[in-house]
C-alpha positions as CSV (number, residue, x, y, z in Angstrom):
1,M,51.4,9.9,-26.8
2,K,54.0,10.7,-24.5
3,L,56.9,7.5,-23.8
4,N,58.3,7.7,-20.7
5,F,62.1,6.1,-20.4
6,S,63.1,7.4,-17.0
7,F,62.7,3.8,-15.7
8,V,65.9,2.8,-17.7
9,A,68.2,4.4,-15.1
10,D,67.0,2.5,-12.3
11,Y,66.5,-0.9,-14.6
12,L,69.6,-0.9,-16.6
13,P,71.4,-3.5,-14.7
14,K,68.3,-6.0,-15.1
15,F,68.9,-5.5,-18.9
16,I,72.0,-6.0,-19.0
17,S,71.8,-8.7,-17.2
18,G,69.5,-10.1,-19.7
19,L,71.9,-9.3,-22.5
20,K,74.4,-10.9,-20.9
21,L,72.1,-14.3,-20.7
22,T,70.8,-13.9,-24.3
23,I,74.1,-13.7,-25.2
24,V,75.3,-17.1,-23.5
25,L,72.0,-19.4,-24.7
26,S,72.9,-17.4,-28.4
27,V,76.5,-18.6,-28.2
28,W,75.9,-21.9,-26.7
29,A,73.3,-22.9,-29.8
30,V,75.6,-21.1,-32.6
31,I,78.3,-23.6,-31.7
32,G,76.1,-26.7,-30.9
33,A,74.2,-25.8,-34.5
34,T,77.3,-25.7,-36.3
35,L,78.8,-29.1,-35.2
36,I,75.4,-31.1,-35.3
37,G,74.8,-29.1,-38.7
38,I,78.0,-30.5,-40.1
39,L,77.2,-33.8,-38.7
40,V,73.9,-33.7,-40.2
41,Y,75.3,-32.8,-43.8
42,W,77.6,-35.5,-43.6
43,M,75.2,-37.9,-42.9
44,R,72.8,-36.5,-45.8
45,T,75.7,-36.8,-48.2
46,S,77.1,-40.6,-46.8
47,R,77.4,-43.3,-49.3
48,F,77.0,-45.9,-46.5
49,S,74.5,-48.4,-47.0
50,I,72.9,-51.5,-46.1
51,L,71.1,-53.7,-48.7
52,K,70.8,-50.7,-51.0
53,V,68.8,-48.6,-48.6
54,R,70.9,-45.5,-46.8
55,P,70.2,-45.4,-43.3
56,L,72.1,-42.5,-42.4
57,W,70.8,-40.5,-44.7
58,V,66.9,-41.6,-44.0
59,V,67.6,-40.7,-40.4
60,S,69.0,-37.2,-41.2
61,T,66.1,-36.7,-43.7
62,I,63.5,-37.5,-40.8
63,F,65.3,-35.1,-39.2
64,I,65.5,-32.4,-41.1
65,E,61.6,-32.5,-42.0
66,V,60.5,-32.8,-38.2
67,M,62.8,-29.6,-37.1
68,R,61.8,-27.8,-40.5
69,G,58.1,-28.5,-40.3
70,T,57.2,-27.7,-36.6
71,P,57.6,-24.3,-34.5
72,V,60.6,-23.5,-32.8
73,L,58.6,-22.7,-29.3
74,L,56.7,-26.0,-29.6
75,Q,60.1,-28.0,-29.8
76,I,61.4,-25.7,-26.8
77,L,58.1,-27.0,-24.7
78,I,58.6,-30.7,-25.8
79,A,62.3,-30.2,-24.9
80,F,61.5,-28.8,-21.2
81,S,58.8,-31.3,-20.4
82,G,58.9,-34.1,-22.9
83,F,62.4,-35.2,-22.5
84,K,62.2,-36.2,-18.9
85,M,59.4,-38.4,-19.8
86,M,61.0,-40.2,-22.9
87,F,64.6,-40.4,-21.6
88,G,64.7,-39.5,-18.0
89,W,66.8,-36.3,-18.7
90,D,66.1,-33.4,-16.0
91,L,66.7,-30.0,-18.5
92,S,66.8,-26.7,-16.8
93,A,64.5,-24.4,-18.5
94,A,67.9,-22.3,-20.1
95,N,69.0,-26.4,-21.2
96,A,65.9,-26.9,-23.1
97,V,66.0,-23.9,-25.0
98,V,69.4,-24.2,-25.9
99,L,68.9,-27.9,-27.4
100,A,66.2,-26.8,-28.9
101,I,67.3,-23.8,-31.1
102,T,70.6,-25.6,-31.4
103,L,68.4,-28.8,-32.9
104,N,66.2,-26.4,-34.6
105,S,69.2,-24.6,-36.3
106,S,71.6,-27.5,-37.1
107,V,68.9,-28.7,-39.9
108,Y,68.9,-25.0,-41.6
109,V,73.2,-25.0,-41.3
110,S,73.6,-28.1,-42.9
111,E,71.4,-27.1,-45.9
112,I,73.4,-24.1,-45.7
113,I,76.7,-26.3,-46.1
114,R,75.6,-28.6,-48.5
115,A,74.4,-25.6,-50.6
116,G,78.0,-23.9,-50.2
117,I,79.9,-26.9,-51.3
118,Q,77.5,-27.7,-54.4
119,A,78.1,-23.9,-55.5
120,V,81.7,-24.8,-56.1
121,D,82.8,-25.9,-59.6
122,P,82.6,-30.0,-59.6
123,G,85.6,-29.6,-62.0
124,Q,87.5,-28.8,-58.9
125,E,87.1,-32.2,-56.9
126,E,87.6,-33.9,-60.4
127,A,91.2,-32.3,-60.6
128,A,91.9,-33.2,-57.0
129,H,91.3,-36.6,-57.7
130,C,93.2,-36.1,-60.4
131,L,95.8,-35.3,-58.6
132,G,95.8,-38.1,-56.2
133,M,93.8,-36.9,-53.6
134,T,91.1,-39.2,-51.3
135,R,87.5,-37.5,-51.3
136,M,88.1,-36.0,-47.8
137,Q,91.8,-34.5,-49.0
138,S,90.0,-32.9,-52.0
139,M,86.9,-31.7,-49.5
140,R,89.8,-30.6,-46.8
141,L,91.9,-28.8,-49.0
142,V,90.2,-27.8,-52.1
143,I,86.2,-27.6,-51.9
144,M,86.1,-26.2,-48.3
145,P,88.4,-23.2,-48.7
146,Q,86.2,-22.4,-51.5
147,A,82.9,-23.1,-50.4
148,I,83.2,-20.7,-47.3
149,K,82.8,-18.0,-49.2
150,N,79.8,-19.0,-50.1
151,I,78.7,-20.4,-46.7
152,L,79.9,-17.7,-44.4
153,P,77.1,-14.8,-45.5
154,A,74.1,-17.3,-44.9
155,L,75.6,-18.6,-41.7
156,G,76.1,-15.2,-40.2
157,N,72.1,-14.6,-41.0
158,E,71.1,-18.1,-39.5
159,F,73.5,-17.0,-36.3
160,V,71.5,-13.5,-36.1
161,S,68.4,-15.6,-36.1
162,I,69.1,-17.6,-33.5
163,I,69.8,-14.7,-31.3
164,K,66.3,-13.4,-32.0
165,G,64.7,-17.2,-31.5
166,S,66.4,-16.8,-28.2
167,S,63.9,-14.6,-27.0
168,M,61.2,-17.3,-27.4
169,A,62.7,-18.7,-24.0
170,Y,61.4,-16.2,-21.4
171,V,57.9,-18.4,-22.2
172,L,60.1,-20.6,-19.5
173,G,60.9,-18.5,-17.3
174,V,64.8,-17.7,-18.2
175,G,65.5,-14.4,-17.4
176,E,66.9,-13.2,-20.7
177,L,66.9,-10.0,-22.3
178,T,62.8,-10.2,-23.3
179,Y,61.9,-12.0,-19.6
180,S,63.9,-9.0,-18.5
181,A,61.2,-6.5,-20.6
182,K,58.4,-8.1,-19.1
183,V,59.8,-8.0,-15.3
184,V,60.6,-4.3,-16.0
185,Q,56.7,-4.2,-17.3
186,G,55.2,-5.7,-14.4
187,A,57.3,-3.2,-11.9
188,T,56.7,0.1,-13.7
189,Y,53.4,-0.5,-15.2
190,L,54.8,0.9,-18.6
191,S,53.9,-1.7,-21.6
192,L,55.5,-0.5,-24.7
193,E,58.9,1.7,-23.5
194,P,60.3,-1.6,-21.8
195,L,60.0,-3.4,-25.1
196,M,61.5,-0.7,-27.3
197,V,64.2,-0.8,-25.1
198,S,64.9,-4.2,-25.4
199,A,64.5,-4.3,-28.7
200,L,67.4,-1.7,-29.0
201,F,69.7,-3.9,-27.1
202,Y,68.7,-6.8,-29.7
203,L,69.2,-4.6,-32.7
204,V,72.5,-3.4,-31.5
205,L,73.5,-7.0,-31.0
206,T,72.5,-8.3,-34.4
207,F,73.6,-5.4,-36.1
208,T,77.3,-5.6,-34.9
209,L,77.2,-9.5,-35.9
210,G,76.3,-8.7,-38.9
211,R,78.9,-6.0,-39.5
212,M,81.4,-8.7,-38.6
213,V,80.1,-11.2,-41.0
214,S,80.2,-8.4,-43.6
215,F,84.2,-7.6,-42.4
216,A,85.3,-11.2,-42.7
217,E,83.3,-12.0,-46.3
218,R,85.4,-8.8,-47.2
219,R,88.8,-10.0,-45.9
220,M,88.2,-13.2,-47.8
221,K,87.8,-11.6,-51.3
222,T,90.8,-9.3,-50.8
223,C,92.6,-12.8,-49.8
224,D,91.6,-14.0,-53.2
């Protein structure tokens, strides 16, 4: 089998345009997933109760099970077509993708945060309370600085998953990297080569992010 990559020079701007949109979608999803993940974690650990029922825990648990138990692609389609019917939100295709990936990834971020905090020796919090710190102060000043080292590697992997998950945006016609490859396929009548070029861009993107996370992790160990 002979591969033909002569099209790359002519269609490189198309791939670059798709790469830029992939990065934009991923960055917004990462920011949203982190913020909502922190909120979900707080709801899961909240001690607020009404008649011995913890409503925040119930809502967050249902949300986590729904997000984990349904495919991301289905969530994207529901966000695009269902939110307008249910809530009157006329989302664009790109916004629907970001929203769905954000909500899906936030449940994993919340679990990563929970696992990282639980890995810290419980004696650290007890010592902080003995020093007169409140729960929030001990979390901010004692627990979280130690938990970050546990959270960062898994969080970096989740962000890589978000980048790869953004490829599902092509089903709604969003012009990200995978969609760009499909357009080039149609224009050149080549089935494999455009996909290989797109895969190379994804590989460079995820590899770079992985090295950045590893560098930050090593810096934290050096500071210790």
